[in-house]
TORKOL-4160 file (C-alpha; in steps of 0.2 Angstrom, whole numbers, padded with zeros to 4 digits, m for minus):
188
<pt num="1" X="m0022" Y="0007" Z="m0087"/>
<pt num="2" X="m0038" Y="m0002" Z="m0089"/>
<pt num="3" X="m0053" Y="0004" Z="m0079"/>
<pt num="4" X="m0064" Y="m0009" Z="m0069"/>
<pt num="5" X="m0076" Y="m0010" Z="m0084"/>
<pt num="6" X="m0064" Y="m0012" Z="m0098"/>
<pt num="7" X="m0056" Y="m0028" Z="m0105"/>
<pt num="8" X="m0039" Y="m0027" Z="m0114"/>
<pt num="9" X="m0029" Y="m0040" Z="m0124"/>
<pt num="10" X="m0011" Y="m0038" Z="m0120"/>
<pt num="11" X="0002" Y="m0045" Z="m0132"/>
<pt num="12" X="0021" Y="m0044" Z="m0136"/>
<pt num="13" X="0030" Y="m0028" Z="m0131"/>
<pt num="14" X="0015" Y="m0022" Z="m0120"/>
<pt num="15" X="0018" Y="m0035" Z="m0107"/>
<pt num="16" X="0028" Y="m0024" Z="m0094"/>
<pt num="17" X="0018" Y="m0028" Z="m0079"/>
<pt num="18" X="0028" Y="m0040" Z="m0067"/>
<pt num="19" X="0041" Y="m0044" Z="m0080"/>
<pt num="20" X="0030" Y="m0054" Z="m0092"/>
<pt num="21" X="0017" Y="m0061" Z="m0080"/>
<pt num="22" X="0004" Y="m0059" Z="m0093"/>
<pt num="23" X="0005" Y="m0073" Z="m0106"/>
<pt num="24" X="0000" Y="m0072" Z="m0124"/>
<pt num="25" X="m0019" Y="m0073" Z="m0126"/>
<pt num="26" X="m0022" Y="m0069" Z="m0108"/>
<pt num="27" X="m0036" Y="m0055" Z="m0106"/>
<pt num="28" X="m0033" Y="m0042" Z="m0094"/>
<pt num="29" X="m0050" Y="m0038" Z="m0085"/>
<pt num="30" X="m0043" Y="m0026" Z="m0071"/>
<pt num="31" X="m0027" Y="m0016" Z="m0071"/>
<pt num="32" X="m0027" Y="m0006" Z="m0055"/>
<pt num="33" X="m0016" Y="0004" Z="m0043"/>
<pt num="34" X="m0020" Y="0009" Z="m0025"/>
<pt num="35" X="m0030" Y="0025" Z="m0022"/>
<pt num="36" X="m0019" Y="0041" Z="m0021"/>
<pt num="37" X="m0027" Y="0042" Z="m0004"/>
<pt num="38" X="m0015" Y="0028" Z="0001"/>
<pt num="39" X="m0001" Y="0042" Z="0004"/>
<pt num="40" X="m0010" Y="0052" Z="0017"/>
<pt num="41" X="m0018" Y="0037" Z="0026"/>
<pt num="42" X="m0001" Y="0027" Z="0028"/>
<pt num="43" X="0009" Y="0043" Z="0032"/>
<pt num="44" X="m0002" Y="0051" Z="0046"/>
<pt num="45" X="0001" Y="0037" Z="0059"/>
<pt num="46" X="0020" Y="0037" Z="0056"/>
<pt num="47" X="0022" Y="0055" Z="0056"/>
<pt num="48" X="0012" Y="0057" Z="0073"/>
<pt num="49" X="0022" Y="0042" Z="0081"/>
<pt num="50" X="0039" Y="0049" Z="0076"/>
<pt num="51" X="0034" Y="0067" Z="0081"/>
<pt num="52" X="0029" Y="0062" Z="0098"/>
<pt num="53" X="0045" Y="0052" Z="0099"/>
<pt num="54" X="0055" Y="0067" Z="0094"/>
<pt num="55" X="0046" Y="0078" Z="0107"/>
<pt num="56" X="0050" Y="0066" Z="0121"/>
<pt num="57" X="0069" Y="0065" Z="0115"/>
<pt num="58" X="0070" Y="0084" Z="0115"/>
<pt num="59" X="0062" Y="0085" Z="0132"/>
<pt num="60" X="0074" Y="0071" Z="0139"/>
<pt num="61" X="0089" Y="0080" Z="0132"/>
<pt num="62" X="0083" Y="0096" Z="0139"/>
<pt num="63" X="0082" Y="0088" Z="0157"/>
<pt num="64" X="0099" Y="0079" Z="0155"/>
<pt num="65" X="0107" Y="0095" Z="0149"/>
<pt num="66" X="0099" Y="0105" Z="0164"/>
<pt num="67" X="0104" Y="0092" Z="0177"/>
<pt num="68" X="0122" Y="0090" Z="0170"/>
<pt num="69" X="0126" Y="0108" Z="0166"/>
<pt num="70" X="0117" Y="0115" Z="0181"/>
<pt num="71" X="0108" Y="0127" Z="0170"/>
<pt num="72" X="0091" Y="0130" Z="0164"/>
<pt num="73" X="0093" Y="0118" Z="0149"/>
<pt num="74" X="0090" Y="0121" Z="0131"/>
<pt num="75" X="0082" Y="0137" Z="0127"/>
<pt num="76" X="0063" Y="0137" Z="0121"/>
<pt num="77" X="0067" Y="0144" Z="0104"/>
<pt num="78" X="0081" Y="0130" Z="0102"/>
<pt num="79" X="0068" Y="0117" Z="0107"/>
<pt num="80" X="0055" Y="0124" Z="0095"/>
<pt num="81" X="0068" Y="0125" Z="0080"/>
<pt num="82" X="0073" Y="0107" Z="0083"/>
<pt num="83" X="0055" Y="0101" Z="0084"/>
<pt num="84" X="0049" Y="0111" Z="0068"/>
<pt num="85" X="0064" Y="0105" Z="0058"/>
<pt num="86" X="0062" Y="0087" Z="0065"/>
<pt num="87" X="0044" Y="0086" Z="0061"/>
<pt num="88" X="0047" Y="0093" Z="0043"/>
<pt num="89" X="0061" Y="0080" Z="0040"/>
<pt num="90" X="0050" Y="0066" Z="0047"/>
<pt num="91" X="0035" Y="0071" Z="0036"/>
<pt num="92" X="0046" Y="0073" Z="0021"/>
<pt num="93" X="0055" Y="0056" Z="0022"/>
<pt num="94" X="0038" Y="0047" Z="0027"/>
<pt num="95" X="0029" Y="0055" Z="0012"/>
<pt num="96" X="0042" Y="0051" Z="0000"/>
<pt num="97" X="0044" Y="0033" Z="0006"/>
<pt num="98" X="0025" Y="0030" Z="0005"/>
<pt num="99" X="0024" Y="0039" Z="m0012"/>
<pt num="100" X="0037" Y="0027" Z="m0019"/>
<pt num="101" X="0028" Y="0012" Z="m0012"/>
<pt num="102" X="0012" Y="0019" Z="m0020"/>
<pt num="103" X="0020" Y="0021" Z="m0037"/>
<pt num="104" X="0027" Y="0003" Z="m0037"/>
<pt num="105" X="0011" Y="m0006" Z="m0034"/>
<pt num="106" X="0000" Y="m0014" Z="m0047"/>
<pt num="107" X="m0014" Y="m0026" Z="m0046"/>
<pt num="108" X="m0020" Y="m0036" Z="m0061"/>
<pt num="109" X="m0034" Y="m0047" Z="m0064"/>
<pt num="110" X="m0034" Y="m0058" Z="m0080"/>
<pt num="111" X="m0046" Y="m0071" Z="m0086"/>
<pt num="112" X="m0035" Y="m0084" Z="m0078"/>
<pt num="113" X="m0027" Y="m0077" Z="m0062"/>
<pt num="114" X="m0025" Y="m0062" Z="m0051"/>
<pt num="115" X="m0008" Y="m0055" Z="m0046"/>
<pt num="116" X="0000" Y="m0040" Z="m0037"/>
<pt num="117" X="0017" Y="m0033" Z="m0041"/>
<pt num="118" X="0025" Y="m0023" Z="m0026"/>
<pt num="119" X="0041" Y="m0014" Z="m0024"/>
<pt num="120" X="0055" Y="m0006" Z="m0034"/>
<pt num="121" X="0071" Y="m0012" Z="m0027"/>
<pt num="122" X="0064" Y="m0028" Z="m0019"/>
<pt num="123" X="0050" Y="m0033" Z="m0030"/>
<pt num="124" X="0037" Y="m0045" Z="m0024"/>
<pt num="125" X="0025" Y="m0053" Z="m0035"/>
<pt num="126" X="0010" Y="m0063" Z="m0028"/>
<pt num="127" X="0000" Y="m0074" Z="m0040"/>
<pt num="128" X="m0016" Y="m0084" Z="m0038"/>
<pt num="129" X="m0025" Y="m0094" Z="m0051"/>
<pt num="130" X="m0043" Y="m0091" Z="m0051"/>
<pt num="131" X="m0047" Y="m0109" Z="m0052"/>
<pt num="132" X="m0038" Y="m0111" Z="m0036"/>
<pt num="133" X="m0045" Y="m0096" Z="m0027"/>
<pt num="134" X="m0053" Y="m0102" Z="m0011"/>
<pt num="135" X="m0055" Y="m0086" Z="0000"/>
<pt num="136" X="m0058" Y="m0068" Z="m0004"/>
<pt num="137" X="m0058" Y="m0056" Z="0011"/>
<pt num="138" X="m0062" Y="m0038" Z="0011"/>
<pt num="139" X="m0056" Y="m0028" Z="0025"/>
<pt num="140" X="m0058" Y="m0009" Z="0029"/>
<pt num="141" X="m0047" Y="m0003" Z="0043"/>
<pt num="142" X="m0053" Y="0013" Z="0051"/>
<pt num="143" X="m0041" Y="0025" Z="0043"/>
<pt num="144" X="m0044" Y="0018" Z="0026"/>
<pt num="145" X="m0063" Y="0018" Z="0029"/>
<pt num="146" X="m0063" Y="0036" Z="0033"/>
<pt num="147" X="m0056" Y="0039" Z="0015"/>
<pt num="148" X="m0068" Y="0026" Z="0007"/>
<pt num="149" X="m0055" Y="0013" Z="0004"/>
<pt num="150" X="m0053" Y="m0005" Z="0008"/>
<pt num="151" X="m0041" Y="m0020" Z="0005"/>
<pt num="152" X="m0044" Y="m0036" Z="m0004"/>
<pt num="153" X="m0035" Y="m0052" Z="0001"/>
<pt num="154" X="m0035" Y="m0068" Z="m0009"/>
<pt num="155" X="m0030" Y="m0086" Z="m0003"/>
<pt num="156" X="m0028" Y="m0102" Z="m0013"/>
<pt num="157" X="m0034" Y="m0119" Z="m0008"/>
<pt num="158" X="m0021" Y="m0128" Z="0003"/>
<pt num="159" X="m0013" Y="m0112" Z="0010"/>
<pt num="160" X="m0014" Y="m0104" Z="0027"/>
<pt num="161" X="m0010" Y="m0086" Z="0021"/>
<pt num="162" X="m0015" Y="m0074" Z="0008"/>
<pt num="163" X="m0006" Y="m0075" Z="m0008"/>
<pt num="164" X="m0012" Y="m0059" Z="m0016"/>
<pt num="165" X="m0016" Y="m0043" Z="m0007"/>
<pt num="166" X="m0023" Y="m0028" Z="m0015"/>
<pt num="167" X="m0022" Y="m0013" Z="m0003"/>
<pt num="168" X="m0030" Y="0004" Z="m0003"/>
<pt num="169" X="m0043" Y="0001" Z="m0016"/>
<pt num="170" X="m0059" Y="0012" Z="m0020"/>
<pt num="171" X="m0075" Y="0002" Z="m0020"/>
<pt num="172" X="m0067" Y="m0015" Z="m0015"/>
<pt num="173" X="m0084" Y="m0023" Z="m0015"/>
<pt num="174" X="m0086" Y="m0019" Z="m0034"/>
<pt num="175" X="m0068" Y="m0026" Z="m0037"/>
<pt num="176" X="m0072" Y="m0042" Z="m0027"/>
<pt num="177" X="m0088" Y="m0044" Z="m0037"/>
<pt num="178" X="m0077" Y="m0043" Z="m0053"/>
<pt num="179" X="m0065" Y="m0056" Z="m0046"/>
<pt num="180" X="m0079" Y="m0068" Z="m0042"/>
<pt num="181" X="m0087" Y="m0065" Z="m0059"/>
<pt num="182" X="m0071" Y="m0069" Z="m0068"/>
<pt num="183" X="m0069" Y="m0085" Z="m0057"/>
<pt num="184" X="m0087" Y="m0090" Z="m0062"/>
<pt num="185" X="m0083" Y="m0088" Z="m0080"/>
<pt num="186" X="m0067" Y="m0099" Z="m0079"/>
<pt num="187" X="m0076" Y="m0113" Z="m0070"/>
<pt num="188" X="m0091" Y="m0114" Z="m0082"/>
């Protein structure tokens, strides 16, 4: 994987990124993946949401059970066991899902274009020619900013949406500067 300061020529059998997206003679300027911090940042809110939902469901079942059976409801140890195993299951599934998402993301800047490859089963490839790049947006949501991360979104002329989105990057300003530098070299 090329570092932000490296420049690599890709040819023949080395063109594995996005099923041949890199053409012969195209020079790779950046070949990035999201930060590994993407996993906890994206997992925290999902785990918290579903844990609260689980708690409310267990309490609701307890209330219905106590009303219907005319007894005190579920025992406190049973509730705790359900909650603990439920949270462990929620956390495990969430972290595995986000880790797979992390592992299947790749962001590439070449001398002519920028693209992102996302997904294992349903693969999505967004591409934009640097000569058509009109808008570059850096965003830093709160949770990502706490870990020093940000997102870069690229839009081309004549579109109303971002064609390429690079998520959870360290130093997004430095990467954006490299994109602008490559765009400047292409137009000169």
